[in-house]
A tleap script that builds the chain and sets N, CA, C and O, in Angstrom:
source leaprc.protein.ff14SB
mol = sequence {
  NMET VAL VAL LEU VAL LEU THR ALA CYS PRO
  ILE GLY LEU ARG GLY TYR LEU THR ARG TRP
  LEU LEU GLU ILE SER PRO GLY VAL PHE THR
  GLY HIE VAL SER THR ARG VAL ARG ASP LEU
  LEU TRP ASP ASN THR VAL GLU MET VAL LYS
  ASP GLY ARG ALA ILE MET VAL TYR ASN THR
  ARG ASN GLU GLN ARG LEU GLN PHE ARG VAL
  HIE HIE HIE ASP TRP VAL PRO THR ASP PHE
  ASP GLY VAL GLN LEU MET MET ARG PRO ASN
  ARG ASP ASP SER ALA PRO ARG SER ASN SER
  LYS GLN PRO HIE GLY TRP SER ASN GLN ALA
  LYS TRP ARG MET GLY ARG ARG HIE ALA GLY
  PRO THR CLYS
}
set mol.1.N position { 79.179 257.147 -75.842 }
set mol.1.CA position { 80.021 258.291 -76.156 }
set mol.1.C position { 81.350 258.122 -75.433 }
set mol.1.O position { 81.385 257.751 -74.260 }
set mol.2.N position { 82.435 258.393 -76.137 }
set mol.2.CA position { 83.785 258.280 -75.595 }
set mol.2.C position { 84.521 259.585 -75.861 }
set mol.2.O position { 84.443 260.137 -76.958 }
set mol.3.N position { 85.238 260.077 -74.848 }
set mol.3.CA position { 86.137 261.215 -75.011 }
set mol.3.C position { 87.500 260.761 -74.523 }
set mol.3.O position { 87.625 260.261 -73.405 }
set mol.4.N position { 88.510 260.929 -75.340 }
set mol.4.CA position { 89.869 260.515 -75.022 }
set mol.4.C position { 90.780 261.718 -75.192 }
set mol.4.O position { 90.819 262.334 -76.257 }
set mol.5.N position { 91.519 262.052 -74.125 }
set mol.5.CA position { 92.422 263.211 -74.146 }
set mol.5.C position { 93.845 262.697 -73.988 }
set mol.5.O position { 94.155 261.986 -73.033 }
set mol.6.N position { 94.711 263.063 -74.935 }
set mol.6.CA position { 96.107 262.632 -74.923 }
set mol.6.C position { 97.021 263.833 -74.756 }
set mol.6.O position { 96.749 264.913 -75.280 }
set mol.7.N position { 98.102 263.634 -74.024 }
set mol.7.CA position { 99.110 264.666 -73.842 }
set mol.7.C position { 100.472 264.052 -74.099 }
set mol.7.O position { 100.784 262.984 -73.570 }
set mol.8.N position { 101.281 264.713 -74.902 }
set mol.8.CA position { 102.648 264.270 -75.218 }
set mol.8.C position { 102.653 262.844 -75.757 }
set mol.8.O position { 103.369 261.982 -75.247 }
set mol.9.N position { 101.860 262.606 -76.779 }
set mol.9.CA position { 101.761 261.276 -77.363 }
set mol.9.C position { 102.384 261.266 -78.753 }
set mol.9.O position { 102.514 262.317 -79.382 }
set mol.10.N position { 102.767 260.100 -79.232 }
set mol.10.CA position { 103.306 260.010 -80.586 }
set mol.10.C position { 102.240 260.300 -81.638 }
set mol.10.O position { 101.052 260.060 -81.422 }
set mol.11.N position { 102.680 260.816 -82.765 }
set mol.11.CA position { 101.767 261.152 -83.860 }
set mol.11.C position { 101.076 259.899 -84.394 }
set mol.11.O position { 99.919 259.955 -84.811 }
set mol.12.N position { 101.771 258.788 -84.383 }
set mol.12.CA position { 101.188 257.539 -84.864 }
set mol.12.C position { 99.970 257.115 -84.065 }
set mol.12.O position { 99.036 256.535 -84.619 }
set mol.13.N position { 99.967 257.395 -82.783 }
set mol.13.CA position { 98.816 257.069 -81.952 }
set mol.13.C position { 97.615 257.927 -82.338 }
set mol.13.O position { 96.485 257.441 -82.383 }
set mol.14.N position { 97.864 259.191 -82.613 }
set mol.14.CA position { 96.768 260.071 -83.042 }
set mol.14.C position { 96.181 259.576 -84.358 }
set mol.14.O position { 94.962 259.581 -84.528 }
set mol.15.N position { 97.024 259.151 -85.287 }
set mol.15.CA position { 96.530 258.613 -86.556 }
set mol.15.C position { 95.754 257.324 -86.360 }
set mol.15.O position { 94.748 257.087 -87.029 }
set mol.16.N position { 96.227 256.486 -85.436 }
set mol.16.CA position { 95.537 255.232 -85.143 }
set mol.16.C position { 94.135 255.497 -84.602 }
set mol.16.O position { 93.177 254.832 -84.995 }
set mol.17.N position { 94.019 256.472 -83.696 }
set mol.17.CA position { 92.726 256.747 -83.071 }
set mol.17.C position { 91.724 257.376 -84.035 }
set mol.17.O position { 90.516 257.245 -83.841 }
set mol.18.N position { 92.212 258.058 -85.074 }
set mol.18.CA position { 91.280 258.692 -86.019 }
set mol.18.C position { 90.545 257.674 -86.893 }
set mol.18.O position { 89.652 258.047 -87.653 }
set mol.19.N position { 90.903 256.422 -86.797 }
set mol.19.CA position { 90.148 255.392 -87.524 }
set mol.19.C position { 88.748 255.234 -86.949 }
set mol.19.O position { 87.805 254.934 -87.681 }
set mol.20.N position { 88.606 255.435 -85.627 }
set mol.20.CA position { 87.314 255.228 -84.973 }
set mol.20.C position { 86.744 256.487 -84.336 }
set mol.20.O position { 85.532 256.584 -84.141 }
set mol.21.N position { 87.596 257.448 -84.009 }
set mol.21.CA position { 87.141 258.631 -83.289 }
set mol.21.C position { 87.470 259.896 -84.087 }
set mol.21.O position { 88.362 259.887 -84.935 }
set mol.22.N position { 86.751 260.967 -83.812 }
set mol.22.CA position { 87.026 262.262 -84.441 }
set mol.22.C position { 87.962 263.067 -83.548 }
set mol.22.O position { 87.773 263.120 -82.332 }
set mol.23.N position { 88.961 263.688 -84.144 }
set mol.23.CA position { 89.870 264.554 -83.381 }
set mol.23.C position { 89.312 265.975 -83.462 }
set mol.23.O position { 89.467 266.649 -84.480 }
set mol.24.N position { 88.666 266.425 -82.395 }
set mol.24.CA position { 88.004 267.722 -82.402 }
set mol.24.C position { 88.941 268.860 -82.026 }
set mol.24.O position { 88.632 270.024 -82.278 }
set mol.25.N position { 90.072 268.540 -81.432 }
set mol.25.CA position { 91.113 269.496 -81.069 }
set mol.25.C position { 92.390 268.668 -80.945 }
set mol.25.O position { 92.307 267.457 -80.742 }
set mol.26.N position { 93.562 269.279 -81.059 }
set mol.26.CA position { 94.780 268.473 -80.971 }
set mol.26.C position { 94.851 267.656 -79.679 }
set mol.26.O position { 94.920 268.212 -78.583 }
set mol.27.N position { 94.833 266.348 -79.821 }
set mol.27.CA position { 94.919 265.447 -78.681 }
set mol.27.C position { 93.590 265.129 -78.015 }
set mol.27.O position { 93.569 264.410 -77.016 }
set mol.28.N position { 92.481 265.641 -78.538 }
set mol.28.CA position { 91.154 265.377 -77.959 }
set mol.28.C position { 90.326 264.625 -78.996 }
set mol.28.O position { 90.068 265.132 -80.088 }
set mol.29.N position { 89.917 263.415 -78.641 }
set mol.29.CA position { 89.176 262.548 -79.555 }
set mol.29.C position { 87.815 262.234 -78.958 }
set mol.29.O position { 87.687 262.078 -77.744 }
set mol.30.N position { 86.806 262.140 -79.799 }
set mol.30.CA position { 85.469 261.800 -79.332 }
set mol.30.C position { 84.761 260.959 -80.385 }
set mol.30.O position { 85.073 261.024 -81.575 }
set mol.31.N position { 83.809 260.176 -79.921 }
set mol.31.CA position { 83.042 259.352 -80.834 }
set mol.31.C position { 82.148 258.400 -80.078 }
set mol.31.O position { 82.154 258.357 -78.848 }
set mol.32.N position { 81.381 257.639 -80.830 }
set mol.32.CA position { 80.469 256.649 -80.267 }
set mol.32.C position { 80.882 255.290 -80.808 }
set mol.32.O position { 80.684 254.998 -81.987 }
set mol.33.N position { 81.460 254.455 -79.941 }
set mol.33.CA position { 81.919 253.126 -80.339 }
set mol.33.C position { 81.362 252.106 -79.345 }
set mol.33.O position { 80.891 252.467 -78.266 }
set mol.34.N position { 81.423 250.846 -79.720 }
set mol.34.CA position { 80.940 249.789 -78.838 }
set mol.34.C position { 81.905 249.593 -77.667 }
set mol.34.O position { 83.030 250.093 -77.686 }
set mol.35.N position { 81.458 248.871 -76.666 }
set mol.35.CA position { 82.285 248.616 -75.487 }
set mol.35.C position { 83.538 247.840 -75.855 }
set mol.35.O position { 84.618 248.111 -75.330 }
set mol.36.N position { 83.399 246.889 -76.741 }
set mol.36.CA position { 84.553 246.085 -77.149 }
set mol.36.C position { 85.600 246.950 -77.857 }
set mol.36.O position { 86.791 246.848 -77.564 }
set mol.37.N position { 85.161 247.791 -78.780 }
set mol.37.CA position { 86.093 248.669 -79.496 }
set mol.37.C position { 86.713 249.671 -78.530 }
set mol.37.O position { 87.906 249.960 -78.616 }
set mol.38.N position { 85.905 250.206 -77.604 }
set mol.38.CA position { 86.423 251.152 -76.611 }
set mol.38.C position { 87.523 250.520 -75.776 }
set mol.38.O position { 88.558 251.149 -75.553 }
set mol.39.N position { 87.326 249.285 -75.305 }
set mol.39.CA position { 88.341 248.602 -74.508 }
set mol.39.C position { 89.596 248.315 -75.317 }
set mol.39.O position { 90.706 248.430 -74.798 }
set mol.40.N position { 89.434 247.944 -76.580 }
set mol.40.CA position { 90.596 247.709 -77.440 }
set mol.40.C position { 91.348 249.012 -77.722 }
set mol.40.O position { 92.579 249.030 -77.753 }
set mol.41.N position { 90.601 250.100 -77.926 }
set mol.41.CA position { 91.244 251.400 -78.127 }
set mol.41.C position { 92.056 251.791 -76.899 }
set mol.41.O position { 93.177 252.283 -77.027 }
set mol.42.N position { 91.501 251.577 -75.712 }
set mol.42.CA position { 92.216 251.936 -74.484 }
set mol.42.C position { 93.477 251.087 -74.322 }
set mol.42.O position { 94.537 251.614 -73.985 }
set mol.43.N position { 93.372 249.781 -74.560 }
set mol.43.CA position { 94.537 248.903 -74.438 }
set mol.43.C position { 95.644 249.331 -75.405 }
set mol.43.O position { 96.813 249.386 -75.023 }
set mol.44.N position { 95.283 249.632 -76.643 }
set mol.44.CA position { 96.272 250.060 -77.628 }
set mol.44.C position { 96.824 251.449 -77.297 }
set mol.44.O position { 97.998 251.723 -77.544 }
set mol.45.N position { 95.996 252.313 -76.748 }
set mol.45.CA position { 96.461 253.644 -76.347 }
set mol.45.C position { 97.498 253.531 -75.248 }
set mol.45.O position { 98.546 254.173 -75.317 }
set mol.46.N position { 97.221 252.725 -74.235 }
set mol.46.CA position { 98.165 252.537 -73.124 }
set mol.46.C position { 99.474 251.955 -73.638 }
set mol.46.O position { 100.551 252.322 -73.168 }
set mol.47.N position { 99.380 251.056 -74.593 }
set mol.47.CA position { 100.578 250.433 -75.154 }
set mol.47.C position { 101.401 251.423 -75.986 }
set mol.47.O position { 102.631 251.386 -75.949 }
set mol.48.N position { 100.736 252.300 -76.728 }
set mol.48.CA position { 101.425 253.190 -77.665 }
set mol.48.C position { 101.799 254.556 -77.084 }
set mol.48.O position { 102.637 255.250 -77.660 }
set mol.49.N position { 101.207 254.956 -75.968 }
set mol.49.CA position { 101.392 256.316 -75.470 }
set mol.49.C position { 102.802 256.549 -74.918 }
set mol.49.O position { 103.252 257.694 -74.878 }
set mol.50.N position { 103.503 255.512 -74.495 }
set mol.50.CA position { 104.872 255.583 -73.956 }
set mol.50.C position { 104.947 256.537 -72.782 }
set mol.50.O position { 104.376 256.242 -71.733 }
set mol.51.N position { 105.625 257.668 -72.908 }
set mol.51.CA position { 105.805 258.589 -71.785 }
set mol.51.C position { 104.676 259.602 -71.664 }
set mol.51.O position { 104.669 260.400 -70.727 }
set mol.52.N position { 103.741 259.590 -72.572 }
set mol.52.CA position { 102.643 260.554 -72.555 }
set mol.52.C position { 101.576 260.181 -71.538 }
set mol.52.O position { 101.717 259.223 -70.778 }
set mol.53.N position { 100.503 260.967 -71.548 }
set mol.53.CA position { 99.400 260.744 -70.622 }
set mol.53.C position { 98.101 260.572 -71.398 }
set mol.53.O position { 97.955 261.070 -72.514 }
set mol.54.N position { 97.160 259.856 -70.782 }
set mol.54.CA position { 95.864 259.627 -71.428 }
set mol.54.C position { 94.762 259.593 -70.377 }
set mol.54.O position { 94.930 259.034 -69.293 }
set mol.55.N position { 93.637 260.201 -70.720 }
set mol.55.CA position { 92.432 260.140 -69.899 }
set mol.55.C position { 91.277 259.788 -70.820 }
set mol.55.O position { 91.103 260.397 -71.876 }
set mol.56.N position { 90.492 258.807 -70.416 }
set mol.56.CA position { 89.310 258.428 -71.174 }
set mol.56.C position { 88.083 258.595 -70.286 }
set mol.56.O position { 88.068 258.159 -69.135 }
set mol.57.N position { 87.061 259.230 -70.837 }
set mol.57.CA position { 85.769 259.368 -70.168 }
set mol.57.C position { 84.739 258.728 -71.089 }
set mol.57.O position { 84.683 259.031 -72.281 }
set mol.58.N position { 83.926 257.842 -70.525 }
set mol.58.CA position { 82.924 257.168 -71.336 }
set mol.58.C position { 81.648 256.973 -70.528 }
set mol.58.O position { 81.671 256.971 -69.297 }
set mol.59.N position { 80.534 256.811 -71.239 }
set mol.59.CA position { 79.261 256.646 -70.552 }
set mol.59.C position { 79.080 255.212 -70.087 }
set mol.59.O position { 79.538 254.266 -70.728 }
set mol.60.N position { 78.400 255.076 -68.958 }
set mol.60.CA position { 78.121 253.769 -68.381 }
set mol.60.C position { 76.863 253.877 -67.523 }
set mol.60.O position { 76.326 254.969 -67.336 }
set mol.61.N position { 76.403 252.762 -67.011 }
set mol.61.CA position { 75.174 252.754 -66.203 }
set mol.61.C position { 75.533 252.889 -64.722 }
set mol.61.O position { 75.720 251.887 -64.030 }
set mol.62.N position { 75.628 254.119 -64.245 }
set mol.62.CA position { 75.796 254.405 -62.825 }
set mol.62.C position { 75.127 255.743 -62.537 }
set mol.62.O position { 74.476 256.315 -63.411 }
set mol.63.N position { 75.287 256.243 -61.314 }
set mol.63.CA position { 74.628 257.493 -60.932 }
set mol.63.C position { 75.047 258.667 -61.807 }
set mol.63.O position { 74.213 259.483 -62.198 }
set mol.64.N position { 76.317 258.751 -62.108 }
set mol.64.CA position { 76.833 259.871 -62.908 }
set mol.64.C position { 76.690 259.645 -64.396 }
set mol.64.O position { 76.788 260.589 -65.180 }
set mol.65.N position { 76.463 258.423 -64.790 }
set mol.65.CA position { 76.375 258.015 -66.189 }
set mol.65.C position { 77.685 258.195 -66.940 }
set mol.65.O position { 77.693 258.357 -68.161 }
set mol.66.N position { 78.802 258.166 -66.198 }
set mol.66.CA position { 80.115 258.208 -66.838 }
set mol.66.C position { 81.150 257.541 -65.957 }
set mol.66.O position { 80.948 257.360 -64.756 }
set mol.67.N position { 82.266 257.177 -66.578 }
set mol.67.CA position { 83.374 256.491 -65.908 }
set mol.67.C position { 84.675 257.045 -66.464 }
set mol.67.O position { 84.717 257.512 -67.602 }
set mol.68.N position { 85.738 256.997 -65.665 }
set mol.68.CA position { 87.043 257.512 -66.062 }
set mol.68.C position { 88.059 256.391 -66.129 }
set mol.68.O position { 87.984 255.421 -65.374 }
set mol.69.N position { 89.010 256.532 -67.041 }
set mol.69.CA position { 90.216 255.706 -67.076 }
set mol.69.C position { 91.396 256.655 -67.231 }
set mol.69.O position { 91.340 257.600 -68.019 }
set mol.70.N position { 92.454 256.407 -66.488 }
set mol.70.CA position { 93.598 257.318 -66.459 }
set mol.70.C position { 94.877 256.514 -66.638 }
set mol.70.O position { 95.010 255.417 -66.094 }
set mol.71.N position { 95.819 257.064 -67.405 }
set mol.71.CA position { 97.130 256.428 -67.592 }
set mol.71.C position { 98.218 257.502 -67.493 }
set mol.71.O position { 98.212 258.473 -68.250 }
set mol.72.N position { 99.154 257.319 -66.548 }
set mol.72.CA position { 100.295 258.232 -66.345 }
set mol.72.C position { 99.838 259.671 -66.125 }
set mol.72.O position { 100.383 260.587 -66.741 }
set mol.73.N position { 98.875 259.879 -65.283 }
set mol.73.CA position { 98.353 261.223 -65.087 }
set mol.73.C position { 98.352 261.557 -63.608 }
set mol.73.O position { 98.237 260.667 -62.765 }
set mol.74.N position { 98.481 262.855 -63.287 }
set mol.74.CA position { 98.457 263.294 -61.898 }
set mol.74.C position { 97.060 263.190 -61.301 }
set mol.74.O position { 96.913 262.908 -60.112 }
set mol.75.N position { 96.054 263.411 -62.099 }
set mol.75.CA position { 94.682 263.368 -61.618 }
set mol.75.C position { 94.242 261.913 -61.515 }
set mol.75.O position { 94.421 261.132 -62.450 }
set mol.76.N position { 93.667 261.557 -60.375 }
set mol.76.CA position { 93.317 260.169 -60.104 }
set mol.76.C position { 91.810 260.076 -59.842 }
set mol.76.O position { 91.285 260.841 -59.034 }
set mol.77.N position { 91.102 259.150 -60.511 }
set mol.77.CA position { 89.684 258.974 -60.190 }
set mol.77.C position { 89.539 258.417 -58.777 }
set mol.77.O position { 90.157 257.409 -58.434 }
set mol.78.N position { 88.722 259.077 -57.963 }
set mol.78.CA position { 88.543 258.685 -56.574 }
set mol.78.C position { 87.057 258.569 -56.282 }
set mol.78.O position { 86.262 259.411 -56.700 }
set mol.79.N position { 86.690 257.523 -55.562 }
set mol.79.CA position { 85.298 257.281 -55.223 }
set mol.79.C position { 84.966 257.964 -53.899 }
set mol.79.O position { 85.582 257.667 -52.875 }
set mol.80.N position { 83.997 258.875 -53.916 }
set mol.80.CA position { 83.501 259.525 -52.719 }
set mol.80.C position { 82.023 259.179 -52.568 }
set mol.80.O position { 81.163 259.785 -53.208 }
set mol.81.N position { 81.740 258.197 -51.712 }
set mol.81.CA position { 80.365 257.773 -51.450 }
set mol.81.C position { 79.606 257.424 -52.729 }
set mol.81.O position { 78.453 257.818 -52.902 }
set mol.82.N position { 80.252 256.694 -53.607 }
set mol.82.CA position { 79.602 256.242 -54.831 }
set mol.82.C position { 79.697 257.209 -55.993 }
set mol.82.O position { 79.213 256.904 -57.083 }
set mol.83.N position { 80.304 258.360 -55.793 }
set mol.83.CA position { 80.458 259.349 -56.859 }
set mol.83.C position { 81.934 259.411 -57.237 }
set mol.83.O position { 82.790 259.610 -56.376 }
set mol.84.N position { 82.229 259.242 -58.515 }
set mol.84.CA position { 83.611 259.307 -58.996 }
set mol.84.C position { 83.997 260.761 -59.217 }
set mol.84.O position { 83.332 261.473 -59.969 }
set mol.85.N position { 85.051 261.198 -58.578 }
set mol.85.CA position { 85.592 262.537 -58.769 }
set mol.85.C position { 87.049 262.432 -59.158 }
set mol.85.O position { 87.728 261.471 -58.795 }
set mol.86.N position { 87.534 263.419 -59.897 }
set mol.86.CA position { 88.947 263.458 -60.264 }
set mol.86.C position { 89.688 264.255 -59.200 }
set mol.86.O position { 89.375 265.421 -58.958 }
set mol.87.N position { 90.669 263.624 -58.569 }
set mol.87.CA position { 91.415 264.261 -57.502 }
set mol.87.C position { 92.858 264.457 -57.935 }
set mol.87.O position { 93.506 263.536 -58.434 }
set mol.88.N position { 93.347 265.669 -57.737 }
set mol.88.CA position { 94.753 265.954 -57.995 }
set mol.88.C position { 95.461 265.924 -56.652 }
set mol.88.O position { 95.249 266.808 -55.822 }
set mol.89.N position { 96.298 264.921 -56.425 }
set mol.89.CA position { 96.965 264.809 -55.127 }
set mol.89.C position { 97.898 265.989 -54.882 }
set mol.89.O position { 98.558 266.475 -55.801 }
set mol.90.N position { 97.943 266.443 -53.629 }
set mol.90.CA position { 98.857 267.497 -53.236 }
set mol.90.C position { 100.245 266.887 -53.129 }
set mol.90.O position { 100.429 265.873 -52.456 }
set mol.91.N position { 101.193 267.482 -53.769 }
set mol.91.CA position { 102.539 266.908 -53.806 }
set mol.91.C position { 103.212 266.887 -52.434 }
set mol.91.O position { 103.849 265.898 -52.073 }
set mol.92.N position { 103.075 267.973 -51.668 }
set mol.92.CA position { 103.775 268.045 -50.394 }
set mol.92.C position { 102.865 268.710 -49.368 }
set mol.92.O position { 102.785 269.937 -49.308 }
set mol.93.N position { 102.175 267.897 -48.555 }
set mol.93.CA position { 101.258 268.434 -47.547 }
set mol.93.C position { 101.985 269.014 -46.352 }
set mol.93.O position { 101.420 269.845 -45.640 }
set mol.94.N position { 103.226 268.603 -46.109 }
set mol.94.CA position { 103.923 269.018 -44.896 }
set mol.94.C position { 104.478 270.437 -44.992 }
set mol.94.O position { 104.628 271.097 -43.964 }
set mol.95.N position { 104.787 270.924 -46.188 }
set mol.95.CA position { 105.402 272.245 -46.331 }
set mol.95.C position { 104.332 273.332 -46.292 }
set mol.95.O position { 103.373 273.277 -47.062 }
set mol.96.N position { 104.481 274.317 -45.410 }
set mol.96.CA position { 103.515 275.421 -45.408 }
set mol.96.C position { 103.674 276.278 -46.649 }
set mol.96.O position { 104.753 276.336 -47.239 }
set mol.97.N position { 102.610 276.933 -47.039 }
set mol.97.CA position { 102.618 277.721 -48.262 }
set mol.97.C position { 103.519 278.943 -48.153 }
set mol.97.O position { 104.017 279.419 -49.174 }
set mol.98.N position { 103.746 279.466 -46.951 }
set mol.98.CA position { 104.569 280.665 -46.808 }
set mol.98.C position { 106.048 280.394 -47.074 }
set mol.98.O position { 106.804 281.331 -47.333 }
set mol.99.N position { 106.471 279.146 -47.015 }
set mol.99.CA position { 107.864 278.803 -47.276 }
set mol.99.C position { 108.092 278.388 -48.720 }
set mol.99.O position { 108.986 277.590 -49.002 }
set mol.100.N position { 107.302 278.917 -49.625 }
set mol.100.CA position { 107.461 278.563 -51.033 }
set mol.100.C position { 108.737 279.200 -51.581 }
set mol.100.O position { 109.297 280.110 -50.969 }
set mol.101.N position { 109.183 278.725 -52.721 }
set mol.101.CA position { 110.423 279.210 -53.320 }
set mol.101.C position { 110.225 280.457 -54.161 }
set mol.101.O position { 111.177 280.942 -54.773 }
set mol.102.N position { 109.021 280.981 -54.205 }
set mol.102.CA position { 108.776 282.191 -54.970 }
set mol.102.C position { 109.296 283.393 -54.198 }
set mol.102.O position { 109.153 283.449 -52.977 }
set mol.103.N position { 109.895 284.351 -54.884 }
set mol.103.CA position { 110.411 285.533 -54.194 }
set mol.103.C position { 109.279 286.401 -53.663 }
set mol.103.O position { 108.193 286.459 -54.240 }
set mol.104.N position { 109.557 287.071 -52.556 }
set mol.104.CA position { 108.558 287.945 -51.947 }
set mol.104.C position { 108.787 289.366 -52.418 }
set mol.104.O position { 109.895 289.715 -52.824 }
set mol.105.N position { 107.773 290.174 -52.369 }
set mol.105.CA position { 107.898 291.576 -52.745 }
set mol.105.C position { 107.405 291.818 -54.156 }
set mol.105.O position { 106.758 290.967 -54.764 }
set mol.106.N position { 107.729 293.010 -54.667 }
set mol.106.CA position { 107.258 293.428 -55.977 }
set mol.106.C position { 108.207 292.941 -57.061 }
set mol.106.O position { 109.416 292.854 -56.849 }
set mol.107.N position { 107.650 292.624 -58.223 }
set mol.107.CA position { 108.474 292.257 -59.366 }
set mol.107.C position { 109.121 293.513 -59.943 }
set mol.107.O position { 108.701 294.629 -59.637 }
set mol.108.N position { 110.133 293.332 -60.770 }
set mol.108.CA position { 110.803 294.477 -61.385 }
set mol.108.C position { 109.840 295.269 -62.261 }
set mol.108.O position { 109.905 296.498 -62.301 }
set mol.109.N position { 108.951 294.580 -62.960 }
set mol.109.CA position { 107.975 295.258 -63.816 }
set mol.109.C position { 107.012 296.090 -62.983 }
set mol.109.O position { 106.676 297.213 -63.360 }
set mol.110.N position { 106.563 295.547 -61.848 }
set mol.110.CA position { 105.650 296.287 -60.985 }
set mol.110.C position { 106.339 297.527 -60.411 }
set mol.110.O position { 105.717 298.584 -60.306 }
set mol.111.N position { 107.616 297.407 -60.040 }
set mol.111.CA position { 108.364 298.561 -59.516 }
set mol.111.C position { 108.486 299.639 -60.596 }
set mol.111.O position { 108.354 300.827 -60.302 }
set mol.112.N position { 108.734 299.239 -61.821 }
set mol.112.CA position { 108.884 300.189 -62.922 }
set mol.112.C position { 107.570 300.944 -63.148 }
set mol.112.O position { 107.566 302.165 -63.311 }
set mol.113.N position { 106.444 300.196 -63.154 }
set mol.113.CA position { 105.143 300.836 -63.342 }
set mol.113.C position { 104.827 301.827 -62.224 }
set mol.113.O position { 104.322 302.919 -62.484 }
set mol.114.N position { 105.125 301.450 -60.986 }
set mol.114.CA position { 104.851 302.352 -59.866 }
set mol.114.C position { 105.727 303.594 -59.964 }
set mol.114.O position { 105.278 304.699 -59.661 }
set mol.115.N position { 106.960 303.418 -60.380 }
set mol.115.CA position { 107.854 304.566 -60.541 }
set mol.115.C position { 107.359 305.515 -61.616 }
set mol.115.O position { 107.415 306.733 -61.444 }
set mol.116.N position { 106.879 304.976 -62.714 }
set mol.116.CA position { 106.344 305.795 -63.811 }
set mol.116.C position { 105.078 306.544 -63.365 }
set mol.116.O position { 104.864 307.697 -63.739 }
set mol.117.N position { 104.256 305.879 -62.572 }
set mol.117.CA position { 103.008 306.480 -62.119 }
set mol.117.C position { 103.271 307.654 -61.181 }
set mol.117.O position { 102.564 308.659 -61.249 }
set mol.118.N position { 104.273 307.548 -60.306 }
set mol.118.CA position { 104.564 308.594 -59.324 }
set mol.118.C position { 105.536 309.635 -59.824 }
set mol.118.O position { 105.727 310.658 -59.165 }
set mol.119.N position { 106.159 309.412 -60.968 }
set mol.119.CA position { 107.150 310.358 -61.496 }
set mol.119.C position { 106.483 311.562 -62.141 }
set mol.119.O position { 107.125 312.601 -62.299 }
set mol.120.N position { 105.263 311.460 -62.503 }
set mol.120.CA position { 104.583 312.585 -63.152 }
set mol.120.C position { 104.723 312.504 -64.653 }
set mol.120.O position { 105.337 311.566 -65.162 }
set mol.121.N position { 104.168 313.467 -65.382 }
set mol.121.CA position { 104.211 313.425 -66.854 }
set mol.121.C position { 105.626 313.667 -67.365 }
set mol.121.O position { 106.402 314.421 -66.778 }
set mol.122.N position { 105.934 313.011 -68.464 }
set mol.122.CA position { 107.245 313.198 -69.102 }
set mol.122.C position { 107.127 314.281 -70.162 }
set mol.122.O position { 106.063 314.492 -70.743 }
set mol.123.N position { 108.229 314.956 -70.399 }
set mol.123.CA position { 108.235 316.053 -71.372 }
set mol.123.C position { 108.706 315.606 -72.719 }
set mol.123.O position { 108.769 316.410 -73.649 }
savepdb mol mol.pdb
quit
């Protein structure tokens, strides 16, 4: 079993993949192909995806019974004591969360709602 997820890929790549796999949702392909076809599909996907991203999950003989392949993606397969997990690296570990660029306090919409709630009924 193979599951291939594409993001921001050319339409031609999606058409190419539908020769062997079913597109169950936009950019999500699944099917049962041989190892040779799976490897060829991955090689052609990496070649055709350009600036897009691709993740492939397929079954194999290990503890989890699956393996990951990633191309141009933030999530990275990482081995933790023999178990493959997908890790999303933290972009900036040094910056504390309190110094974020988001404004502090209430949003304008929240202020409006609170004002309406405390103003009483309208006539």
